[in-house]
N, C-alpha and C positions, 0 to 999 in steps of 0.2 A: 321341780324340772326334771332333777335328774330320774327322780320314779317315772315322768311321762315317756323321758328318750329311753330310759331303758326297758318300760313297758313295749313300747312302740318296735323296737329291736328285737326284742324277744318274741312277740307276735311275728314277727315280720320272718325271721328265722323258722320259728315254728311254720310257718306255711308253706316256705319254702323247705324246708326239708321235710314237710307231707307231698306237698307235688311235685319234687324232683331228685327224690337223697342221693342219687348217684351223682351227682354235680355243686352237691353242697356245701364238701369241704373244698375242692377244686375251686370253685367261684368265692368263697370266703377267704384262700390265701392269695386268691388273685387280687381281692380288691383292698387286700393289707397290702400288699407289695405296691398296688397303684395311688393307695391310701401315702405310703411312705415315699416314693416318687413326689406326688405333690405337692406335701411338706417338706422336701427336700428342695423343691423349685422357688416354693414362696420364699422359704429361710434363706437363698442365696438373695434373690430379688432385696427383701428387708436388709439383709447386712450390707449391699452394695448402697442403699438410698440411705441408710443411718447412718453409715460410713462417711458417705455424702454430706450431711449435714452438719457431720462432724467434724470435716474439714472446713465448709463454712464456717461454721462459729470458732474454729480455732485460729483462721487468715482472719476475722475479725469481718467477714462480707455479710454475713449472718445480720450483724447489728448493723451496717450501713444498707441491708436490704429492709429492715425494719426503720428507720429512719426514713427513709425513701417513703415504704406505706402507710408512716403516720398518721399523717391526712386523712388519708382514707380508714384506719380502722378508728381516729379520734372521732370521725362524725360518726361512723360504723357505730361503736360502743358508746358515745357520747361520755366519755371518761378522760381523766387527765390523768391518771397512775401509770405510768410509764412502764413500769413491771408488768402489768396487767396487760397493758395494751404490746407491749414487746411479746410475751407468751401467748396471747390471742394472734397474735401477727404469724408469730411461728407457727402453733395451732393449723392456720388456713392453710400458710404454704406448704406444709405437708399435704393435707388434704389435698389440694390444689395437683400434688404429683400424685395419688392415689395412694398414700400409704394407709391406710387404717389404722394400723395398730401404733405409729412413728408421733401421732399428734397426739395422743390420748393425755401423756403425763403433761404436757403443755396444756391441754384444754380443760382440763381439771383442777391445775394452780392458778390457769386464767381465771374460769369460774369462781374460786376460793378466793381470789382475792379481788375482784367484782364483788361478790356477794358481801363477803367483809366491809366493802368501802359503802356496802347499803345501795350499790350500785344493780338491781335485778334485774332491770330490762336489759343491762348488757351481760349478764347473764344467761338469760333468755335469748338474744337474739346468738351469743356463740353456739347454745344447744340447739338452735335451729340449723345454723350453717354448717353444724358438726353433721346433722344430721340429714340432711339434703346432701351436702358435701359435693360441692362445685368441684369438678375436676378435669383439670385441664390435661392431665396424663395418666391415664387408668392403670397404670404400670399393675397394679396385682393383679386385674383383668387379664391383662394382655400376656402376664408370668400364667396367668391361671390356662389359657387357651394354649400357650407352647406350651405347658405340660400336659396338655390331652392333645397334643399334636397337631393342632390348629395348622394346615398350612398357609395361614396370613391370621396370625394374630393381632395385629395393627388396625385390623378392620373395623374393629370398634371403637374406635376413637371419635368419630362423628355422632356416630350415636351417643354414646356416652356425654359428651360434651353439649349435645342436645336437651338433653334427657336433665343431666343434673343440672345446667344453666336454669331448665324449666321448673326445675324441682325447688331449686335457691329462690329465684325468684317467685314462685308463688310462696313460699313458706315467709320469704320478709315480708312479702305483703300481707297475708295474713294474720304474722305476728303484729304488723300494724297498725292494721284492723281493727283486731282485736283490743288493742290496749285504748285506740281511738273510741272505739264503741262502750268499754269500760268506762275510761273518762269521762264521756258524753254522758252516761246515766249514772254517775257518781254527781256529776253538776246539775242533773234535775232530781236530784232526790236530797 
């Protein structure tokens, strides 16, 4: 993948240098400046939300929220492993807030526990829910729009909610339908 990426960047730079050599260096430097501003904006948004999760964890509110969501996660993942359900619930709640980097360690640990317990269906469901990522608050996209100078960065809220809700619904339906069809075929044999 690194070779492909380096090749694309090299070809694009060569074409730009050939077509507009006077503006090549200026564009290169302004692009680097914009990338640094964007990275710092995203870093600050991540720091705020990761700090928020740490405060929730330290005051015990994350465990209370996990208990509140336990009936839903138990039904969704069909598991009785409290630790795995707690990790999966934390992963899903971070995804709901639109933090794609924050839930990854929780999701990996939850999937590992589900797999070790022989519950491949729960690990598959967690993967689908992470891939479709239902977002109630798309903080990363709002931060990106704000960094890009949008006058109304939160306008993305409703379209994001609708798109991610539909993708999550379809992902869950396809997963359940696929598992149903596999079981049905296995019974025929």
